[in-house]
C-alpha positions as CSV (number, residue, x, y, z in Angstrom):
1,M,-45.1,31.2,20.1
2,S,-46.8,28.4,22.3
3,N,-44.8,26.0,24.6
4,T,-46.0,23.4,22.4
5,D,-44.5,24.9,19.3
6,V,-41.2,25.8,21.1
7,N,-40.9,22.2,22.3
8,S,-41.5,20.9,18.8
9,S,-38.9,23.1,17.5
10,A,-36.7,22.0,20.1
11,V,-37.0,18.6,19.0
12,T,-36.7,19.1,15.4
13,G,-33.5,20.8,16.2
14,R,-32.0,17.8,18.3
15,R,-33.0,15.6,15.3
16,L,-31.2,17.5,12.7
17,Q,-28.2,17.9,15.0
18,N,-28.1,14.0,15.8
19,D,-28.5,13.7,12.1
20,D,-25.7,16.1,11.2
21,R,-23.3,14.4,13.7
22,R,-24.1,11.3,12.4
23,L,-23.1,12.3,8.9
24,S,-20.0,13.9,10.5
25,D,-19.2,11.0,12.4
26,E,-19.2,9.1,8.9
27,M,-17.2,11.4,7.1
28,F,-14.6,11.3,10.3
29,I,-14.1,7.3,10.2
30,T,-13.8,7.2,6.6
31,G,-11.1,10.0,6.7
32,L,-9.7,7.9,9.6
33,V,-9.6,4.7,7.6
34,A,-8.1,6.6,4.5
35,A,-5.2,8.0,6.6
36,A,-4.7,4.5,8.0
37,A,-4.3,3.1,4.7
38,I,-1.8,5.4,3.7
39,I,0.2,5.2,6.8
40,L,0.2,1.5,6.1
41,F,1.1,1.6,2.6
42,L,4.0,4.0,3.6
43,L,5.1,1.7,6.4
44,A,5.1,-1.3,4.4
45,S,6.8,0.3,1.6
46,A,9.7,1.2,4.5
47,L,9.9,-2.6,5.1
48,V,9.2,-4.2,2.0
49,P,11.5,-4.1,-1.0
50,N,10.3,-2.5,-4.1
51,F,6.9,-2.0,-2.4
52,F,6.7,1.7,-2.8
53,Q,5.5,1.8,-6.6
54,F,2.3,3.3,-8.4
55,Q,1.9,-0.3,-10.1
56,N,1.5,-1.7,-6.2
57,V,-1.3,0.8,-5.5
58,V,-3.3,-0.2,-8.9
59,N,-2.7,-3.8,-7.9
60,L,-4.2,-3.3,-4.6
61,V,-7.3,-2.4,-6.2
62,T,-7.0,-4.7,-9.2
63,N,-6.4,-8.1,-7.6
64,N,-9.2,-7.5,-4.9
65,W,-12.0,-6.4,-7.3
66,A,-14.3,-9.1,-6.6
67,V,-14.1,-8.8,-2.6
68,I,-14.7,-5.3,-3.1
69,S,-17.6,-5.6,-5.2
70,L,-19.2,-8.2,-2.9
71,G,-18.5,-5.8,0.2
72,V,-21.1,-3.2,-1.5
73,G,-23.9,-5.4,-1.1
74,V,-22.6,-6.6,2.4
75,T,-22.2,-3.2,3.4
76,F,-25.6,-2.0,2.8
77,L,-26.7,-5.0,4.2
78,L,-25.1,-4.4,7.5
79,V,-26.0,-0.8,7.6
80,S,-29.6,-2.2,7.4
81,G,-28.8,-4.4,10.5
82,N,-28.5,-7.6,8.7
83,F,-25.8,-9.9,7.8
84,D,-25.0,-11.6,4.5
85,L,-22.2,-14.6,4.6
86,S,-24.0,-16.4,1.8
87,V,-22.0,-14.3,-0.7
88,G,-19.0,-16.5,-0.9
89,G,-21.0,-19.5,-1.5
90,I,-23.1,-17.6,-4.1
91,V,-19.8,-16.8,-6.1
92,A,-19.1,-20.4,-6.6
93,L,-22.6,-21.5,-7.5
94,A,-23.1,-18.9,-10.0
95,G,-19.9,-19.7,-11.7
96,V,-20.3,-23.5,-11.7
97,L,-23.9,-23.0,-12.9
98,A,-22.8,-20.6,-15.7
99,V,-20.2,-23.1,-16.8
100,W,-22.7,-26.1,-16.7
101,F,-25.5,-24.4,-18.5
102,A,-23.3,-23.4,-21.3
103,Q,-21.1,-26.6,-21.7
104,A,-22.0,-28.7,-24.9
105,S,-24.3,-31.6,-24.2
106,D,-22.2,-34.0,-26.2
107,G,-19.3,-34.3,-23.8
108,A,-17.3,-37.0,-23.4
109,N,-17.8,-37.3,-19.7
110,P,-20.3,-36.0,-17.2
111,L,-18.1,-33.2,-16.2
112,S,-17.7,-32.2,-19.8
113,T,-21.4,-32.5,-20.6
114,G,-23.9,-29.8,-19.9
115,W,-26.9,-27.8,-21.0
116,G,-25.6,-26.5,-24.4
117,L,-27.2,-23.3,-23.9
118,P,-25.5,-20.0,-25.5
119,T,-23.2,-18.2,-23.4
120,W,-25.3,-15.2,-22.7
121,A,-28.2,-17.4,-21.8
122,A,-26.2,-19.5,-19.7
123,M,-25.0,-16.5,-17.5
124,L,-28.1,-14.7,-17.2
125,L,-29.9,-18.0,-16.1
126,A,-26.9,-18.5,-13.4
127,L,-27.5,-15.0,-12.4
128,V,-31.3,-15.9,-11.8
129,C,-30.3,-18.7,-9.5
130,A,-27.9,-16.5,-7.6
131,M,-30.7,-14.2,-7.1
132,L,-33.0,-17.1,-5.9
133,V,-30.4,-17.7,-3.2
134,G,-30.6,-14.0,-2.4
135,A,-34.7,-14.4,-2.1
136,L,-34.5,-17.5,0.3
137,N,-32.4,-15.4,2.5
138,A,-34.8,-12.6,2.4
139,L,-37.8,-15.0,3.2
140,F,-36.1,-16.6,6.1
141,V,-35.0,-13.2,7.6
142,V,-37.7,-11.1,6.7
143,T,-40.6,-13.6,6.9
144,L,-39.5,-16.2,9.7
145,R,-37.7,-13.8,11.6
146,V,-34.8,-15.9,11.6
147,P,-31.6,-14.2,12.5
148,S,-29.8,-13.2,9.4
149,I,-26.4,-14.6,10.5
150,I,-27.7,-18.0,11.0
151,V,-29.7,-18.2,7.9
152,T,-26.9,-16.7,5.6
153,L,-24.4,-19.3,7.0
154,G,-27.0,-22.1,6.4
155,T,-27.7,-20.8,2.4
156,M,-23.6,-20.2,1.8
157,M,-23.4,-24.0,2.7
158,L,-26.5,-25.0,0.5
159,A,-24.9,-22.9,-2.5
160,R,-21.7,-24.3,-2.2
161,G,-22.9,-27.8,-1.5
162,I,-24.9,-27.8,-4.7
163,A,-21.9,-26.6,-6.5
164,Q,-19.7,-29.4,-5.4
165,V,-22.8,-31.7,-6.6
166,V,-22.5,-30.2,-9.8
167,T,-18.8,-30.3,-10.3
168,Q,-18.5,-33.9,-8.3
169,G,-16.2,-31.9,-6.0
170,S,-13.9,-30.9,-8.6
171,Q,-14.5,-28.8,-11.5
172,R,-15.9,-27.9,-15.0
173,N,-13.5,-26.5,-17.5
174,T,-13.9,-28.2,-20.7
175,N,-16.6,-28.2,-23.8
176,L,-17.0,-24.6,-23.2
177,P,-18.2,-22.0,-26.0
178,S,-15.5,-19.9,-27.6
179,D,-16.7,-16.7,-26.2
180,F,-17.1,-17.8,-22.7
181,G,-13.9,-16.3,-21.7
182,T,-14.7,-13.1,-23.1
183,L,-16.2,-11.1,-20.3
184,G,-13.5,-12.0,-17.6
185,N,-10.6,-11.2,-20.0
186,M,-11.7,-8.3,-22.0
187,S,-9.0,-5.4,-21.5
188,M,-10.6,-2.0,-21.5
189,F,-9.4,1.5,-22.8
190,G,-6.1,0.1,-24.2
191,T,-4.9,-1.0,-21.0
192,S,-4.2,-4.0,-19.1
193,I,-7.4,-3.1,-16.8
194,K,-9.8,-5.8,-17.6
195,L,-13.7,-5.4,-17.5
196,P,-14.6,-6.7,-14.0
197,V,-12.4,-4.0,-12.3
198,V,-14.4,-1.3,-14.5
199,L,-17.7,-2.9,-13.5
200,M,-16.5,-2.6,-9.9
201,A,-15.4,1.1,-10.4
202,I,-19.0,1.8,-11.7
203,L,-20.6,-0.2,-9.3
204,I,-19.1,1.7,-6.3
205,G,-20.0,4.9,-7.9
206,V,-23.3,4.1,-8.2
207,A,-23.2,2.9,-4.9
208,I,-22.4,6.2,-3.3
209,F,-24.6,7.7,-5.5
210,V,-27.7,5.5,-3.9
211,E,-26.4,5.7,-0.6
212,R,-25.8,9.5,-0.1
213,K,-28.3,11.1,-2.7
214,T,-31.3,8.6,-3.2
215,I,-34.5,8.2,-0.5
216,F,-33.6,4.1,-1.1
217,G,-30.3,5.2,0.6
218,R,-31.5,7.2,3.5
219,L,-34.0,4.7,4.3
220,T,-31.4,2.2,4.5
221,Y,-29.9,4.0,7.6
222,L,-33.1,4.7,8.8
223,V,-34.1,1.1,8.9
224,G,-31.0,-0.1,10.3
225,A,-30.8,2.7,13.1
226,N,-34.3,2.4,14.3
227,P,-36.5,0.0,12.7
228,I,-39.6,0.6,14.7
229,A,-39.3,4.5,13.9
230,S,-38.9,3.4,10.3
231,H,-42.1,1.2,10.4
232,L,-43.8,3.5,12.3
233,S,-42.8,6.6,9.5
234,G,-44.8,4.3,7.1
235,V,-41.5,2.6,5.6
236,D,-42.1,-1.1,4.6
237,N,-39.0,-2.7,6.3
238,A,-39.4,-6.1,5.1
239,R,-39.8,-5.0,1.5
240,H,-36.7,-2.9,2.0
241,V,-34.5,-5.6,3.4
242,F,-35.8,-8.0,0.7
243,K,-34.6,-5.5,-2.0
244,L,-31.1,-5.4,-0.2
245,Y,-30.7,-9.3,-0.1
246,L,-31.4,-9.6,-3.8
247,F,-29.1,-6.7,-4.7
248,S,-26.3,-8.5,-2.8
249,A,-27.1,-12.1,-4.3
250,L,-27.2,-10.2,-7.7
251,V,-23.7,-8.7,-7.1
252,A,-22.2,-12.0,-5.7
253,G,-23.5,-14.0,-8.9
254,A,-22.2,-11.5,-11.2
255,V,-18.8,-12.0,-9.5
256,G,-19.0,-15.7,-9.7
257,I,-20.0,-15.6,-13.4
258,L,-16.9,-13.3,-14.2
259,L,-14.1,-15.0,-12.5
260,A,-15.7,-18.2,-14.1
261,S,-15.3,-16.5,-17.0
262,E,-11.9,-15.1,-16.5
263,F,-10.6,-18.6,-15.4
264,K,-13.0,-20.8,-18.1
265,S,-13.9,-22.7,-15.4
266,G,-16.8,-23.6,-12.6
267,F,-14.7,-24.4,-9.4
268,S,-17.0,-25.3,-6.3
269,S,-14.3,-24.2,-3.8
270,R,-14.0,-20.5,-5.7
271,G,-15.1,-17.8,-3.5
272,T,-14.0,-19.4,0.0
273,L,-13.7,-17.1,2.6
274,M,-14.9,-14.2,0.4
275,E,-17.6,-13.8,2.5
276,F,-15.6,-13.3,5.7
277,D,-13.1,-10.9,3.6
278,A,-16.3,-8.7,2.8
279,L,-17.6,-8.5,6.2
280,V,-13.9,-7.6,7.2
281,I,-13.3,-4.9,4.8
282,S,-16.8,-3.3,5.7
283,L,-16.2,-3.3,9.4
284,L,-12.7,-2.0,8.9
285,G,-14.1,0.7,7.0
286,G,-16.3,1.8,9.9
287,V,-19.6,0.0,9.3
288,A,-21.3,-0.6,12.6
289,I,-22.1,-4.1,13.2
290,A,-25.3,-3.3,14.8
291,G,-26.4,-1.2,11.9
292,G,-27.2,2.4,11.0
293,F,-23.8,3.7,10.6
294,G,-21.1,3.4,7.9
295,S,-20.4,4.1,4.4
296,V,-19.3,2.5,1.1
297,I,-16.4,4.7,0.4
298,G,-15.2,3.7,3.8
299,M,-15.9,0.0,2.9
300,F,-13.5,0.7,-0.2
301,F,-10.6,2.3,2.1
302,G,-11.2,-0.8,4.6
303,A,-10.3,-3.0,1.5
304,I,-7.2,-0.9,0.8
305,V,-5.9,-1.6,4.2
306,L,-6.6,-5.5,4.1
307,A,-5.2,-5.4,0.9
308,T,-2.1,-3.7,2.0
309,V,-1.4,-5.5,4.9
310,T,-2.0,-9.0,3.0
311,S,0.4,-7.8,0.4
312,A,2.9,-6.6,2.6
313,A,2.9,-10.1,4.7
314,T,3.5,-11.8,1.0
315,G,6.2,-9.5,0.5
316,L,8.0,-10.3,3.9
317,V,7.5,-14.1,3.0
318,L,5.4,-14.7,5.9
319,S,3.7,-18.0,6.1
320,P,-0.1,-18.2,5.4
321,D,-0.8,-18.8,9.2
322,W,1.0,-15.8,10.3
323,Q,-0.6,-13.7,7.4
324,F,-4.1,-14.7,8.9
325,T,-2.8,-13.9,12.4
326,L,-1.8,-10.2,11.1
327,K,-4.8,-9.6,9.3
328,A,-6.9,-10.6,12.6
329,I,-4.6,-8.3,14.6
330,A,-5.2,-5.5,11.9
331,V,-8.7,-5.8,12.2
332,F,-9.1,-5.8,16.0
333,L,-6.5,-2.5,16.2
334,A,-8.5,-1.0,13.5
335,I,-12.1,-1.7,15.2
336,M,-10.5,-0.4,18.6
337,A,-9.1,2.8,17.0
338,Q,-12.2,3.6,15.5
339,T,-14.3,2.9,18.7
340,W,-11.7,4.9,20.9
341,A,-11.4,7.8,18.4
342,L,-15.5,8.3,18.2
343,A,-15.7,8.1,21.9
344,R,-12.9,10.6,22.3
345,R,-14.5,12.9,19.5
346,H,-18.1,12.9,21.3
347,K,-16.3,14.0,24.5
């Protein structure tokens, strides 16, 4: 074997070793977050009366289906090295537009007057409008090279501003078709579990499969870890990121429509701070803010950690100000613990 072949084999071996270590690091962080979620739940059970109940475990997921769903799109974008802080605004916009499009055209006042579209058409059109916001994000980030955190903050405010104009700073909740509330309130399998929760579970399952078993998922990691290398390997980075922004907007739009259906109203303030909660649960789950590292499973356990802290704070009758402080401390400690654990592991 020539020296060239030996060097080539050595380089290949190092790459495989690095890839395996990255994957094992993700599994390590995911296990760490899952353990933290269990420990926090047990600690909350010791401090909060009647907290240790199976129904509480179910509620931690079902009450946070919207944020967890948003976290899927946000996680993929973070792994690719990009932010999406527009999802909260898209939630509000899609919900408001779905209601406006579905309201009858013969309302008694402007807030009860809409386009008179069938429910399915109103929701589909609202979903298209949500994806247009995602396309706008991609246009500025990919084509004009504007930092994603700036772009998505701007489109978040734009989307919420349009929602406020359509609702005149209030909400639209009258003159709707009788079937508008069906999707958001449909119970599944003879239980109290609603359709949006089932859709969230399906979304997570599909996202994990895409992340782990498809070329698209692997390319997302490559684009985030080393965009120059991915470009030299023939990957169209711009096109890939464009698809991710469309996907994130699609999920946010669907969440907004389902919430509007559940409450039978379009409210311009709905989804406020959801973009930050989605970002927080991704970071809690071990997703690297610089890209190239993280997982949807980790994000899910990050959501459980945040939900446990919030639920325990409510059970302890802490004021909202203290709840925000407690969440901030939990996020800080979790990220520091993950960094420390990885550093110790690599030593």
